[in-house]
Wavefront OBJ file of the C-alpha trace (Angstrom):
o trace
v -2.547 -29.235 15.818
v -2.486 -30.316 12.206
v -4.550 -33.468 11.834
v -4.162 -34.337 8.155
v -0.496 -35.330 8.358
v 1.496 -37.903 10.296
v 3.313 -37.096 13.554
v 6.754 -36.803 11.930
v 5.451 -34.155 9.537
v 3.565 -32.427 12.360
v 6.851 -32.085 14.262
v 8.521 -30.688 11.137
v 5.672 -28.209 10.626
v 5.917 -27.067 14.253
v 9.651 -26.506 13.799
v 8.997 -24.539 10.613
v 6.441 -22.385 12.427
v 8.917 -21.712 15.245
v 11.577 -20.522 12.775
v 9.139 -18.395 10.762
v 8.010 -16.642 13.940
v 11.628 -15.488 14.375
v 11.791 -13.677 11.019
v 11.800 -9.979 11.942
v 9.298 -7.524 10.490
v 10.657 -6.010 7.324
v 12.762 -9.080 6.487
v 12.095 -12.200 4.420
v 13.440 -15.731 4.290
v 13.137 -18.591 1.832
v 11.631 -22.054 1.935
v 15.059 -23.573 1.266
v 16.880 -21.615 3.967
v 14.341 -22.722 6.554
v 14.536 -26.350 5.416
v 18.343 -26.258 5.515
v 18.340 -24.715 9.000
v 16.090 -27.543 10.196
v 18.504 -30.143 8.824
v 16.331 -31.103 5.855
v 17.853 -29.194 2.963
v 15.806 -31.168 0.426
v 12.500 -30.269 2.119
v 11.753 -26.818 0.700
v 8.413 -28.053 -0.584
v 7.490 -29.293 2.903
v 8.214 -25.802 4.243
v 5.797 -24.497 1.605
v 3.156 -26.968 2.736
v 3.700 -25.819 6.310
v 3.237 -22.203 5.227
v 0.009 -23.138 3.484
v -1.212 -24.933 6.627
v -0.261 -21.921 8.758
v -3.077 -19.818 7.309
v -5.451 -21.612 9.666
v -3.378 -20.428 12.644
v -2.652 -17.070 14.244
v 0.748 -15.493 14.710
v 2.723 -17.143 11.911
v 4.001 -14.536 9.421
v 3.908 -16.791 6.352
v 4.022 -13.715 4.120
v 7.712 -13.345 5.057
v 8.625 -16.632 3.344
v 9.342 -16.473 -0.378
v 11.278 -18.547 -2.881
v 15.068 -18.402 -3.234
v 14.824 -15.624 -5.819
v 12.510 -13.445 -3.744
v 9.378 -14.322 -5.701
v 5.975 -14.461 -4.008
v 5.329 -18.010 -5.168
v 2.955 -18.721 -2.272
v 0.676 -15.742 -2.884
v -2.209 -17.862 -4.180
v -2.644 -19.351 -0.710
v -3.428 -16.030 0.995
v -7.157 -15.726 0.345
v -6.672 -13.022 -2.272
v -3.937 -12.754 -4.887
v -2.674 -9.465 -3.424
v -2.806 -10.156 0.327
v 0.764 -11.467 0.646
v 2.120 -8.389 -1.130
v -0.083 -6.086 0.950
v 1.236 -7.607 4.192
v 4.832 -7.206 3.013
v 4.221 -3.585 2.006
v 2.778 -2.854 5.457
v 6.205 -3.884 6.799
v 8.017 -1.542 4.417
v 9.006 -4.210 1.903
v 8.780 -3.117 -1.715
v 7.424 -5.683 -4.167
v 7.616 -5.236 -7.937
v 6.045 -7.793 -10.275
v 5.666 -10.327 -7.448
v 9.343 -10.069 -6.501
v 10.945 -8.543 -3.402
v 12.993 -5.461 -4.264
v 16.371 -5.427 -2.525
v 15.911 -9.116 -1.782
v 19.570 -9.701 -0.915
v 19.502 -6.837 1.599
v 16.258 -7.986 3.243
v 17.082 -11.691 3.198
v 17.089 -13.372 6.619
v 18.945 -16.693 6.657
v 18.270 -18.534 9.924
v 21.565 -20.426 9.687
v 23.424 -17.104 9.763
v 21.076 -14.959 11.850
v 20.705 -17.605 14.533
v 24.469 -18.338 14.471
v 24.189 -21.960 13.444
v 26.358 -23.531 10.728
l 1 2 3 4 5 6 7 8 9 10 11 12 13 14 15 16 17 18 19 20 21 22 23 24 25 26 27 28 29 30 31 32 33 34 35 36 37 38 39 40 41 42 43 44 45 46 47 48 49 50 51 52 53 54 55 56 57 58 59 60 61 62 63 64 65 66 67 68 69 70 71 72 73 74 75 76 77 78 79 80 81 82 83 84 85 86 87 88 89 90 91 92 93 94 95 96 97 98 99 100 101 102 103 104 105 106 107 108 109 110 111 112 113 114 115 116 117
């Protein structure tokens, strides 16, 4: 349980973690798509905070969450500046200059993939 935030944010973080766990290997999603799916389209930054908090937990593939342009904007939170890219490459995702190659092809939008409008 995350102790440094209030209960409302803790619930939001838990929901973010649940969605991120659904992103398949070899696919990526964005902070904004996750926020929108959760009914908080203006909360992309909160999704980023959740991803940062997730590094203290097991089983949350935070490396699969990038910005809306496919950039590895969260890479500085992975312990080493190359770890996020390394994890993506292990899943067959090509990264060039901190950006996902074929981003549109690999993009996983929970609102579409989980059949929710």
